[in-house]
N, C-alpha and C positions, 0 to 999 in steps of 0.2 A: 400499304405502299407497295408498288411494284418491286419485287425482289431484286431486279436488275438495277433499278435506280437506287435501292437501299444499299446494294454492294458498292456502287460508286460513291455514295454519300459516306458510308462507313470508312472507306479507304481515305477519303479526304479528311475526315475527322481525326482518324488515328494518326495520319501523317502530320497533321497540324499539331497534335499533342506531342508527337515525337520531337517536332521542331522546338516547341516551347520548353520541353524537358531537357533535351540534349544540347541545343544551340543557345537558347536564351537563358537556360538554367532558371526557368520560372514556371514550374509545373502548376497546372490549374485543375488537374484531375487526379483523384486517388488511384492507387495501384489496382484496387478491386474493381473500380468503375472502368478503368482502362482494360483490364482483363475481360470484363463483361462484354465490352465492345468488340474485342478481338475474337471472343468465342462466338458472338453473333455473326461476325463476318465469316468465320470458318464454317459455321453451319450453313449459311446461305450459299457460300461457294461450293460446299459439299453437295448441295442439292442442285447447283447450276454450274457444273464443271466447265462448260464451254465459255464461261465468263471469268475464269481465273486468269489473271494477267501476271507477267513476270515481276511487275513492280508492286504487287499486292503485299501488304505487311505480313500476310500468312505464308509467303514464299521464301522466308529467310532460311528455313531449315527443311530438310526432307529429301535432298539429293542423295544419290547413292555414293558410298565412299569411293574415293579415287584409288587406283592401283599405284599411281605415282603422279608427280607434278610435271606438267608440261612447261615449256619456256615461252615467254612473251618478250618481244623486242620493245625497248623504250625508244620511241621516235626521237625524243631528245634525251641524250644521256643524263642519268641522275648522278651528277658530279659530286665529288667530295669537297669539303671546305678546308682551306688552309687554316692553321691554328695559331692563336696568339696565347702565350702562357703568362703574360704579365701586362701591366699598364703601358709600359714602354712599347711593346709590340702592337698593342691596340692603337696607340698614338701614331706609331709608324705607318700602320695601315691607313689611317686618315690622311697622313701626309702624302702617301702614294696616290690616294684617290684625288686629292686636291691638285697634285701635279698632273695626273693623267687627264683631268677635266679642265685644268687651268681655271679653277673656280674655288672660292672660299665658302665656308659655312655650308657644308654638304648635309643634306637631310638623309638619315638612315631609318630603316625600320628595325627596331630591336625586339628580340623575342628569346624566350628560354630555349636552351638546347635540350629537348626532351630525351630521356634515356629509354628509348623504345626501339621499334623496328620500322624502318622506312618502307613505305608502299606507294604505289601509283594506281589510281583508279581512272577508268575511262568511261565517260558518259557520252552517249550519242543521242541527240535530240532529247536530252534530259533523263534518259533511262540508263541505269548502270549496266554496262556491257561486259566489262572484265576488270580484273585487278591483279596486281603482281607485286612481288617483293622487289627491293632495290637490286638484289643480286650483285653482279659485278659492275653495275652502273649502266651497262649496255643491254643486258638481258636479265630478266627476273623470273622467278617461278610463278606459274599461274595458280593463284590462291583465291580465285573469284568466289567459289562456293563458301570458303571460310569467311571472307570479308563480308559476304551478305548476311552472315549471322550476327554481325555487330550492329546493335540497334541504333547507334548514333550515326551510322552510315545510311543516308537515304537511298532507297532503291529507285526513287524518282525525285528529281530536283523540283523545288518550289518555283513555279513560273509566275513570280510576282515582282512588281516594281522594275525589274530589269529583265528583258527577254533572254531566254536561254540560248546558248550557242549551239550550233550544229554539232560540234565536237568539243569536249572538254576533257583534257588530261590534267589531273590534279594530284599533287603529292601530299602525303601526310605521314604522321608518326603514330603507330598503334602502341598503346601502353596499358598498364594496369595500375590504377591508383593505389596508394599505400594501404588504405582501409580495406579495399576489396582484396588486396593481396593477403592481408592478415586473415581475412575470413576464408579465402581459398586454402591457405595452409592449415588452418584449423580443421577444415573439412578433410584435408588429406590425412591429418593426424587421427581424426576420429575413424576414418575408413582404413587406417593402417597402411597408407600409401606413402611413397617417398615425398619429402617436402621439397618445394621449389626453392632454389638458391636465392633468387631475387626477382623483383617484378619484371625486369627486362627479359630474363631467361624464360619466365613463365609466359610472357606475351609472345615471344618468338616461338616457343614450343607449341603454344596454342594455335598459332597461325599455320604451323607446319603439320597439323594433324591431317591424315588422309581422310578421316571421317568427320565431316562438318558438324555432326551432332555433338561431337566432343568439344569442338571449338565453341559451339553455341552455349555450352555450360560454363565457359570461362568469362570473367567480368572484364571484357576488353573495351577500351575507349579509344578515341582517335581525335587528333587536332590536325587540320589541314593548314599548310603553310606556303605552298608554291604551286605555280602552274607549270604544265608541260606545254604541249601543243594546244592551242585554242583556235577554233574556226567559227566565224560568225559573230564575234564580239571583240572589241578592242579596249585596251587599257593604257593609260599614260604612265601610271605609277603603281607601286606594289600595295600601298595602303588602300587604294580604291579596290584592288583585287580582294584583299582580306575582308573588306566591308561587303563586297558583292557575294563572295563565297558564303558568308553568313546569311545573306538574304536568300540564297538558293538552297539553304538548309544544310550547309556543310559547316560543322563546328570548327571554330578557330580558337587559338589560345587567348584568353582575356588579358594576359600580361603583355601582349604585343603593343608597342607604342612607338611614336615618332621621337627621334632624338637628333641633335645637331652637333656635328664636329666631334673632336676627340673628348672634349669635356663631357658631352652627353653620353658618349659611348662608355667611358670609364665609370661615370656615376651610375649608369644603369647596371653595368656589370657588378660593381661593388655592392650595390643595394640588393641585387638578386642573390649574390653569394651569401650575404648576411642572413637572408630569410629562406634559403634553400631547404633547410630541414623542417620549416613550418609549412611548406607547400604540400598539397594533397597528392602530388606525384613526384617521381624522381627526375631530377635534372642534373646534368653534369657540366653545364656551362651556359654561355649565351651565344647568340648569333646576331650579326649586324649585316644588313644588306642595303646597298644604295637604293633609294626609293624610286627615282626617276628611271624609266625604262630606256629612254634615249641615251642617258648617261651610261647605263649598263652596256648597251650595244657598243658605245665608243670605247669602253674599258676592255671589253672582250673577255677571253678566258685563257688560262694556261692549258697544259695538256690534260690535266685531271681536275682542275678546280677553276671556278670563276674568279676574276680579279676584283669583282664588285662586292664580294662578301667574305666574311671571316668568322671563325668560331673562337670565342674567348673561353679558354679553359679555366675552370676553378682550381684553386690550390687543392692538392690531393689530401684526403683525410688520412690521419695517421693513428698508429697504435703501437704498443710494445708487446713483444713475445720472446720466446726462447728458441734458439736453433738446436734441434734434437740431433740432427745429422746432416751431412752434405753428401749427396749422391751425384753420380755422373751419368748424364744422358747422352746417348750416341745418336746423331741424326743421320739422314740418308746420304749426306755428303761426307760422313765420317767425322763431323765436328763434335767435339766433346764439350758439353755444356754443364757446368756445376749448378745444382739446384739445392737450395736450403730446405730441409724438412723442418717445419715449424710446429710448435705447440699451437693448435688451432686458435685463431683469434678473430673476433668479429670486427670488421672495419668497412665503413662506407657501404653498409648493406649486404656484405658478403662475408662468409666464414673463410678465412685464408689459412691454408696449411702448407703451401709451397711458395717459394719465391726464387726467381732466377738470380744467379750470381754472375751471369754473363761469361766470365773467363777468369783465368788465373791472375791476370794483372789487376782486375777489379777486386778480387779477394785480398791480394797483397796490399793494394792501395788503401783499402778501408780496414785492413787488418781484421778480417772476419774469421771467427773460430767457432768450432762446435762447442756448444754450451753457453755461448754468448747470449745476453739479453740484447735485443736489437730493436731499433725503431724502424717500422715498416710503413709504407704508404701504398695506396693504389694510384699509380700515376695515371692521370686522366680518369680516375675512378675505374680503371680496367685492369692494368697489369700490376700485380704485387711487386714491390721493389723494396730492398733493404737500404735505408738511408745511411745508417751507421750503427756500430755496436756501442752499447753503453758500458764503457770500460770499467767504471767504478763498481759495476755488478758482476764483473768477470770472475769465474772460479779461480782459486789460487793455483790449481794444477793445470790451468789452460795452456795449450801448446798451439803454435801456428799450424794452419792447415797445409799439408803437403799435397800438391797436385800429383795425381798418379802418372807414372811414366809408361803405363800399359793400358790398352783398351779394356774396360771392365767386362766386355762381352766376349772378346776372342783372345785376349792377352797379348795381342800384337803390340810392339813398341809404337808409341805415338810420336808424331813429329809436328814441328811448327815452322812455317815458312817465315824467313826473316822479314820483319816489318808488319807481320800479322799478329793478332792477339789470340787466335784460336789454335788449340792443339787438335790434331786430327789422327784418326786411325787410318792407316794406308792399306788395310786389308780389304780389297774389293769383295771378298767372300764373307766378310763379317756379317753375321746373321741380322744384327740390328740395322745395318745399312741396307741390306737386301729388303728387309721388311719395310723400311721407310721409303725405299725407291718404288716398291710395288704399290704401297698405299698411295703414293703420289701419282704413279703411272695410271692407276685405275680410278682416280678421283673425277668428280663431275666435270670440271673444266678441262680435263685431260682426255683420257680414253673412255671415261664414263661407263665403267663396268659395274652394273648394278649387282648387288648381292655379294660383292667381295669385301666383306667387313674385316676389321682389324683382327678379330679372333680367328677367322678363316685363314687370313694371311699368316698369322703366327703359326698355325698348325701346318700349313703348306711348307713353310720354311723350316720349322723345327723337325719335321719328318723328312726333310731334304727332297721333297717332291718338286720344288722349284729352287733354283739357285741364281736366277736372273729374271728380269722382266719378260724376256722372250720365252721362257719356259711356260708361262701362262697359256700360250697358244697351243701347247702340245699336251695339255692335261686331258685325261679322258675319265669316263665314269668309274673305272677301276681305281684310279688315283683318288677320286673324291670319296669313294667308299671307305677309305682309310681315315677319314676325318670324323671327329666326334660331333654328334648332333647335326648332321647334314644328311637329310633323307633323299630319296630318289627324286622327288619333285624339285626340291631345292637344288640338287646337283644338276638336274636337267636345265633349270632356269639359269644357273650360273654359267654352264657351258654355252647356252644360247646367247647369253649376254656377252661372253668373251668373243664368240664368233661374230656377233653383231658389231662389236667395237672395231673390227678389222676395217670397216668402211669409215674412214675418218678424213680429216683435212691435214694438210702439211703443218699448219700452225699448231693444231692440237697435239699432233705427234711430237713435234719439237718441244713443246711445253711439257709433255708427258715424260720426256727423257730425263728431266730434272737437271739440266745443265745449270751450273751455278749462275745466279743473277738473271737467268732467262725466264721471265714470266710470260703471261698471256700476251701482253702488249708487245714485248720484244719479239715474240714468236711471230706475231702478225707482220711486224716490220720485215722480218727475214723472209716470210712468205711473199710479201709484196716485191721485195728487191730481187729475189731469186725466182720469181714467178712459179713458186711451188715445186721447184726442181731440187730434189735432195742432193743429187750428185754435184750440182753447182755449189751448194752450200759446203759440202764436205771438201771440195777442191779449192775453196776460196782462201784468200790470204787475210791476215789480220788487218792490213791496210784497207782492203776492200770492205770488210765488215764495219770497220771504224768509220768509213766514209758515209755509212747509212745515217741519215738524219735521225737522231734519237738514241744512237748507240755509241757509247764511249769506249775508252781504252780498256777499262777493267772488264767490261762485259765481252768485248771482242777477244781479249786474252783467254777468258774462260771458255769461249766457244771453240777457239783454235785448239786449246789444250784438250778439250773433250774428244776431238776427232783424232788427236795424236795417239790417244790410248787405243791400242789394237783391240782390247776387250770390248770397247764401246762399238767399234766398227763391226765386230763379230755379232754383238747383241742386236744391232740394228739390222744387219743382214739376215739374221734368223727371224726377226719380226717380219721382214719383207717376204722371206721364204714361206712363212706361215700364212701369208695371204693378205697382209695389210696393204691397203690401197688408198690413195688420196683422191678426194674429189678433184676434178679438173679445175685448175686455177684459171679463171677467165680474165684475161687482161689483153686488151687490144693495143698492139704496138703501132708505131708509125701513124700516130694521130696528132692533131694539133691541140689536144686537151691536157697533155702531160703537165702536171704541177698546177693546173688551173684550180681556182677555189670557187665552189658553188655554195650558195645559201638558198634554202627552200623556205618559203613563207606562205601562210594560208593553206587552204585545203586542196589536195590533188585528187582528181576524179578518175583518171585513167590508169594510174600507177600508185602503189603505196609509197609513202615517204621512205620506208626502209628499203624497198626495191630500187627506188630512184638513187639513193645513196650508194647502194651496191653497184649500180650501173656506172655511176660517176667514178667510183674507185677502180672499176675494171679498166678504165681508160687512163689509169695512173694520175687521175685528178683527185681532189679532196673535197669532201662535203663538210661544211662548217655550220655551226649554229648561230654565229654572230656576223654581222656586216661590219667590215672595216675597209680601209683604203687598199688592203691587199686582196679584197674580194674581186673576182672577175665577172661572175654572173649571179644575178638574183632571180630565182624562179618564183614568180608570183602567182599563187593559186587563189581560189575563192576566199574572200575575207582577209586578204593580206593587210597587215597593219603597219606597225612602227618600223619593221625591217624594210618594207617597201619605201616608206618615207625617207629612211636613212639612205637607201640606195640612190634615190633621186637627188638627195643633198650632195652625195659624193660622186654623182654622175657615173654610176656603175651601170653596166649593160643589164637591162631588165628583160626577161623572157617570159612568155606565157607557157603554160604546160605543153601545149601543142608545139610551140617553137622549140622547147627543150627536147621533146621526143624526136622531132625532125632533126635536130642537131645530133642526137645520139645515133639515129638511123644513118645519117650522112657519114658519120665516122666509121660505121661498120662496113661501108661499101668501099 
């Protein structure tokens, strides 16, 4: 046979066997025969290199290791889900949906809430183009090369029964099943390497390897559960999406099913909780989504979560252990947090040795003491929490725990604001506070200073080379020579990274300052309101800040308090003196688009969706992902579907891509 034809034939055979093995769970070929086909393909491609394609099964591994991960924008945000912790809250969710839709007997798609790592894959004309982590929901890390090593992810979609879309963004959860996890840890033990804590951490760590060949050795699996943007194909409901994803070769969870009303929701949740430990993979709850897409559009979303979906949390798994000691941790804001040091105990798949006690009031309310036998649980199977002491097992010489009146780091007297539960160290020079502030300041979503790990920060502060965040920008090679295990090349890289971070944005810098309750989202609201002008923010009043949509009285009070402190003004001034500069904030004033709401649907050809949203926001308008009565304009591109239909029903102004660009250009003039 012609070798070129045989290459094409082998790719089709191997891909079809992958589909039967990973999607249908019905293998028809032995591992040895499969390997034989793959080796034949490798040999033929090796002799005919011009005919190697990116979607070939041989191209999963082989790329050079990354030096670091880049970032990818999610065209549609990967939103979080609201939680329900009991049957009453699940029932209340159904009541809200019925009221919002003015309809009874709602159909939902029920599925397990997998305990893995959320990712998004992008296929263009059926070929895997890129993949990323969920990240902050708006941007994720580019882990394309690592995702390609997962055999259950098709490099090319199956073009059968239903035509492939021009563009498909699909979300999924990467995980390691329990059996594979045990084998993985046994291998770690044999090779005298550290054991993985649990399947989720092993999966997350595997996807964040800079060398894809390491990821390829990990037994990763994936189930796909949701769409992002899709162009060239339309769906009326979610259940049809799940069936179609399977046809295209994308594995979905076999436990997904249709349920109706609160009775169906609660029954599914309870049944799955009963058999969670018998499942081959870890789950920590259930997810329920309104099936009909038009209904989803009518319901819309909150700031960070859709109204049409909810996550049902399982009851936390519990165990008993003994408190060996209580230590006090000092955070970057000076907050003193008591932490129980426990006899290690295995609970819900993890060995727990620490549990937060939150504050003094919590300790006194529960009467928690050193030496107590306590009942602990992993709340949401994540955060270890002490439920109560078992007092009948309490030692006879037990004494109530006395909260310290001094900071354990700097011995400064601690204080507590009336009405608050937290004790704080008021010494701004406290080394633990300085370390925490610098760690936050240099973090990825803040100033993104690569190479400034916790151990280096500890040394810099302990040796008094830096006493505030601004001192970072005045370090030199002589300073770094004083640090242990930091060579010339690492020192040079760190200084370059610090210098590179000086070019940033207003919102990232404000977030990096660590103002209480001011996260990434609030920082962007401040940037928008003050047009990236730091002096205007510093001179603003509490009333003005509180008037910003999305900012309340508590946050505004903390912002004003931050600028009242003279030391904070000096620190920021030194940062600016060191050369920190903000990217120009582009917002065109005096236009008629202020506060208008735009929705984009279908494929854009002259501008990316991400750039279109940025352009809209530069006019003080808003880009939304859902069509509602508040929507002002719907931009309909190629393959526009249900959103366009909804816009017509609501008589909303519909623009083509050209009309949209002309509108933008007109407002610039």
